C-alpha positions as CSV (number, residue, x, y, z in Angstrom):
1,M,91.5,74.8,150.2
2,N,93.5,75.8,147.2
3,E,92.3,73.7,144.2
4,F,95.4,74.5,142.2
5,Y,97.9,73.2,144.8
6,Q,100.2,70.5,143.4
7,Q,98.2,70.3,140.2
8,D,99.8,69.8,136.7
9,I,99.1,72.5,134.1
10,I,98.9,70.5,130.9
11,S,95.9,71.7,129.0
12,I,93.7,74.8,129.0
13,K,90.8,72.4,128.5
14,D,91.1,71.6,132.2
15,Y,90.1,75.2,133.1
16,T,86.5,76.4,133.5
17,K,85.6,80.0,133.3
18,E,85.4,80.0,137.1
19,K,89.0,78.6,137.4
20,L,90.3,81.1,134.9
21,E,88.7,84.0,136.7
22,K,90.2,82.8,140.0
23,I,93.7,82.9,138.4
24,F,93.0,86.4,137.1
25,T,92.0,87.5,140.6
26,F,95.2,86.1,142.0
27,T,97.2,87.7,139.2
28,D,95.7,91.1,140.1
29,K,96.6,90.4,143.7
30,I,100.2,89.6,142.9
31,M,100.5,92.7,140.8
32,N,99.4,94.8,143.7
33,L,101.7,93.3,146.3
34,D,104.8,95.2,147.4
35,P,108.1,93.5,146.3
36,I,109.0,92.2,149.8
37,S,105.6,90.5,150.3
38,R,105.7,89.1,146.8
39,R,109.1,87.5,147.4
40,E,107.7,85.5,150.3
41,I,105.2,83.6,148.1
42,C,107.6,80.9,146.8
43,K,110.6,81.5,149.1
44,G,112.8,78.5,149.2
45,K,111.1,76.8,146.3
46,T,112.9,75.7,143.1
47,L,111.5,75.6,139.6
48,G,113.1,73.1,137.2
49,Y,112.9,73.7,133.4
50,L,113.4,71.2,130.6
51,F,113.5,72.9,127.2
52,Y,113.9,70.5,124.3
53,E,112.9,73.2,121.9
54,P,114.2,76.7,121.6
55,S,112.5,79.3,123.8
56,T,113.4,82.8,124.9
57,R,110.2,84.5,126.1
58,T,108.6,81.5,127.9
59,R,111.7,80.4,129.7
60,L,112.7,83.9,130.7
61,S,109.2,84.7,131.7
62,F,109.1,81.8,134.1
63,D,112.6,82.6,135.4
64,S,111.5,86.2,136.0
65,A,108.2,85.1,137.5
66,M,109.8,82.6,139.9
67,A,112.5,85.2,141.0
68,S,109.8,87.8,141.6
69,V,108.0,85.4,144.1
70,G,111.2,84.6,145.9
71,G,112.1,81.2,144.3
72,S,114.9,80.0,142.2
73,S,115.2,78.2,138.8
74,L,117.5,75.6,137.3
75,G,117.4,73.3,134.4
76,I,118.2,72.6,130.8
77,S,117.7,75.4,128.3
78,N,119.7,73.7,125.5
79,I,119.6,69.9,124.9
80,E,122.9,70.1,123.1
81,S,124.6,70.5,126.5
82,S,122.5,67.9,128.4
83,S,122.7,64.2,129.0
84,T,120.0,63.7,126.3
85,Q,123.0,63.9,123.9
86,K,124.3,60.7,125.6
87,G,121.0,59.0,125.0
88,E,119.2,59.7,128.3
89,S,115.4,59.2,128.0
90,L,112.9,61.9,128.7
91,A,111.5,59.7,131.5
92,D,114.8,59.6,133.3
93,T,115.5,63.3,132.8
94,V,112.1,64.1,134.2
95,K,112.6,61.8,137.2
96,I,116.0,63.4,138.0
97,M,114.6,67.0,137.6
98,S,111.7,66.0,140.0
99,I,114.3,65.3,142.6
100,Y,116.0,68.7,142.2
101,S,112.9,70.9,142.0
102,D,109.4,71.6,143.4
103,A,107.8,72.0,140.0
104,L,108.8,71.4,136.4
105,I,108.3,73.2,133.1
106,L,108.6,71.2,129.9
107,R,108.8,72.3,126.3
108,H,109.1,69.5,123.8
109,T,108.8,68.8,120.1
110,L,106.5,65.8,120.6
111,D,102.8,65.8,121.0
112,G,101.8,64.3,124.4
113,S,105.2,64.9,125.9
114,S,103.9,67.0,128.8
115,R,101.1,64.6,129.7
116,F,103.7,61.8,129.7
117,A,106.0,63.8,131.9
118,A,103.2,64.4,134.4
119,E,102.7,60.6,134.7
120,I,106.4,60.2,135.4
121,S,107.0,63.1,137.8
122,D,105.9,63.2,141.4
123,K,106.1,67.0,141.2
124,P,103.7,69.3,139.3
125,V,104.5,69.6,135.6
126,I,103.7,72.8,133.6
127,N,103.3,72.4,129.8
128,A,105.4,75.2,128.1
129,G,104.5,73.8,124.7
130,S,104.1,70.2,123.6
131,G,104.5,69.6,119.9
132,T,101.7,71.2,117.9
133,E,99.2,70.6,120.7
134,E,99.0,73.4,123.3
135,H,100.7,76.1,125.3
136,P,98.2,76.6,128.2
137,T,100.1,79.3,130.2
138,Q,100.3,81.4,127.0
139,A,96.5,81.2,126.7
140,I,96.0,82.2,130.3
141,Q,98.3,85.2,129.7
142,D,96.4,86.1,126.5
143,L,93.0,85.9,128.1
144,F,94.2,88.0,131.1
145,T,95.7,90.6,128.7
146,I,92.3,90.9,126.9
147,K,90.5,91.3,130.1
148,K,92.9,94.0,131.5
149,E,93.0,96.0,128.2
150,K,89.3,95.7,127.2
151,K,87.9,95.4,130.8
152,K,86.0,92.3,129.7
153,I,86.1,89.2,127.5
154,D,82.4,88.4,127.0
155,G,80.8,90.2,124.0
156,L,84.1,90.9,122.1
157,K,84.8,90.3,118.5
158,I,88.2,88.6,118.2
159,G,90.2,87.9,115.0
160,I,93.0,85.4,115.0
161,V,95.2,85.7,112.0
162,G,98.2,83.8,110.6
163,D,99.3,80.2,111.0
164,L,96.3,78.4,112.5
165,K,97.5,74.9,111.5
166,Y,100.8,74.7,113.3
167,G,100.5,77.5,115.9
168,R,99.9,75.7,119.2
169,T,99.1,79.0,121.0
170,V,96.0,79.3,118.8
171,Y,94.6,75.9,120.0
172,S,95.0,76.8,123.6
173,L,93.5,80.3,123.1
174,L,90.5,78.9,121.2
175,H,89.8,76.4,124.0
176,G,90.1,79.1,126.6
177,L,87.8,81.4,124.7
178,G,85.3,78.6,124.6
179,N,84.5,79.6,128.2
180,Y,83.3,83.0,127.1
181,D,80.6,84.5,124.9
182,V,82.8,85.8,122.0
183,D,82.6,86.2,118.2
184,V,85.7,84.6,116.7
185,R,87.0,85.0,113.2
186,L,89.8,82.7,112.1
187,I,91.8,84.2,109.2
188,S,94.5,82.3,107.4
189,P,95.7,81.0,104.0
190,E,93.7,78.0,102.9
191,S,96.7,75.7,103.6
192,L,97.1,77.0,107.2
193,K,93.4,76.7,108.3
194,I,92.7,75.2,111.7
195,R,93.3,71.4,111.6
196,T,90.1,69.5,110.9
197,D,90.8,67.0,113.7
198,S,90.5,69.9,116.2
199,V,87.4,71.7,114.7
200,Y,84.9,69.2,116.1
201,E,86.0,69.5,119.7
202,I,86.4,73.3,119.6
203,K,83.0,73.8,118.0
204,K,81.4,72.1,121.0
205,K,82.2,75.2,123.0
206,L,82.9,78.0,120.5
207,D,81.4,79.3,117.3
208,F,83.8,80.7,114.8
209,T,83.9,82.0,111.2
210,E,86.8,81.1,108.9
211,A,88.1,83.5,106.3
212,T,91.2,84.2,104.2
213,N,91.0,88.0,103.8
214,V,91.7,90.0,107.0
215,E,90.4,93.3,105.5
216,D,86.9,91.8,105.2
217,H,86.7,91.7,109.1
218,I,89.2,94.2,110.4
219,D,86.8,97.1,111.0
220,E,84.6,94.9,113.3
221,L,87.3,93.5,115.5
222,D,87.9,94.5,119.2
223,V,91.0,92.2,119.3
224,L,93.4,91.2,116.5
225,Y,95.6,88.3,117.6
226,V,98.4,87.8,115.2
227,T,100.6,84.7,114.9
228,R,103.8,84.1,112.9
229,I,104.0,81.4,110.3
230,Q,105.7,78.5,112.1
231,K,108.5,77.8,109.6
232,E,110.1,75.1,111.9
233,R,106.9,72.9,111.7
234,F,106.6,72.8,108.0
235,P,107.5,69.4,106.5
236,D,108.5,71.1,103.3
237,E,110.3,74.5,103.0
238,E,108.7,75.1,99.6
239,E,105.3,75.0,101.3
240,Y,106.5,77.6,103.8
241,L,107.7,79.9,101.1
242,K,104.3,79.9,99.5
243,V,102.6,81.4,102.6
244,K,105.5,83.4,104.0
245,G,104.4,87.0,104.5
246,S,100.7,86.2,103.8
247,Y,99.6,88.9,106.3
248,V,101.4,92.0,107.4
249,V,99.8,94.3,110.0
250,G,100.9,97.8,109.2
251,L,99.7,101.4,109.7
252,D,97.4,101.1,106.6
253,L,95.5,98.2,108.1
254,L,95.5,99.9,111.5
255,K,93.6,102.8,110.0
256,Q,90.7,100.4,109.2
257,M,90.5,99.2,112.8
258,K,88.3,100.5,115.6
259,S,90.2,103.3,117.5
260,D,90.0,101.2,120.7
261,S,90.9,97.8,119.2
262,I,94.0,96.1,120.5
263,I,96.7,94.0,118.6
264,L,98.2,91.0,120.4
265,H,100.9,88.6,119.4
266,P,102.4,85.7,121.4
267,L,105.9,86.6,120.0
268,P,108.5,86.1,118.6
269,R,107.5,88.4,115.8
270,I,109.1,88.0,112.4
271,D,107.6,90.3,109.8
272,E,103.8,89.9,110.4
273,I,103.5,93.2,112.4
274,S,105.4,96.2,111.1
275,T,107.5,97.9,113.7
276,D,105.7,101.1,112.8
277,V,102.7,99.7,114.8
278,D,104.7,99.4,118.0
279,N,104.2,102.9,119.3
280,T,100.5,103.1,118.5
281,P,98.0,102.8,121.4
282,N,96.5,99.7,119.8
283,A,99.8,97.7,120.1
284,K,99.6,95.7,123.3
285,Y,101.9,92.7,122.6
286,F,104.7,94.0,124.8
287,E,102.2,94.6,127.6
288,Q,101.0,91.1,126.9
289,A,104.5,89.8,127.5
290,E,104.7,91.6,130.8
291,Y,101.3,90.2,131.9
292,G,102.7,86.8,131.2
293,K,105.3,87.3,133.9
294,H,102.5,88.1,136.4
295,T,100.1,85.3,135.4
296,R,102.9,82.8,135.6
297,A,104.0,84.1,139.0
298,A,100.3,83.7,140.2
299,L,100.2,80.1,138.8
300,L,103.5,79.2,140.5
301,G,102.2,80.7,143.8
302,L,99.0,78.7,143.5
303,T,100.7,75.5,142.5
304,L,103.3,75.6,145.3
305,N,101.2,76.9,148.3
306,E,98.6,74.7,149.9
307,N,96.5,77.6,151.1
308,G,97.2,80.0,148.2
309,F,98.8,83.3,149.0
């Protein structure tokens, strides 16, 4: 029996190490399938997307993933052109999309939006970002990237640098890393430290060290995970301007890193990684984006097929 069948994907906290490793195994399987066999996995299935917040990579990644497994996608990528402009509620929009599709993806500005949608929908709901909370499929993609590029996750030293207060990918990644034996360094300006309301829960599963200076840790790290400063989530632009450009990963910093260390980024990148770094063997953020297509294809295949694939 496929335990992922018809299950919502709302929080990475719902995934044990065993479950994550099963997803990784299916992702490897899907990457090794020939295109014709791959397109049979979700043939005739439809993925509905509701993006109440701008997205390029996540939406296109799911579109591409669904097409690669033989399915189709439809939905709202811009609320300006949807019935929400007429006052339609999220609940009604979700109910209608459930009629038109076999699974739904939701990105919304409000915390709790994906869990609410899952209660309304009679089709599986995938959280593509809910407020400042989580982005679970990004974390699965990140963990898979680390495993593929470093051949393991356990035993690694991982630095997460940038906006740790507002960056929802960080929270999902930390909860995911809590399933592994890792040494985590959280590096950010004082004003962008991890939120105190989240520390207690994360520390139940994961030990981490907080710092403000990336150069104090850079030579020890196996993985440097860089996040952008989330300008759109700051209540005051003046506060954003104070921390804008706090960390920039360039070739000078790269020289201090281990030769086999990798640099990741959930993207989009603004100015926190110099384009000079892109062509170095350490830069793996574009490979990370490609792995995202494959992990999402595996998740869709598992969600929509009773016996897996």
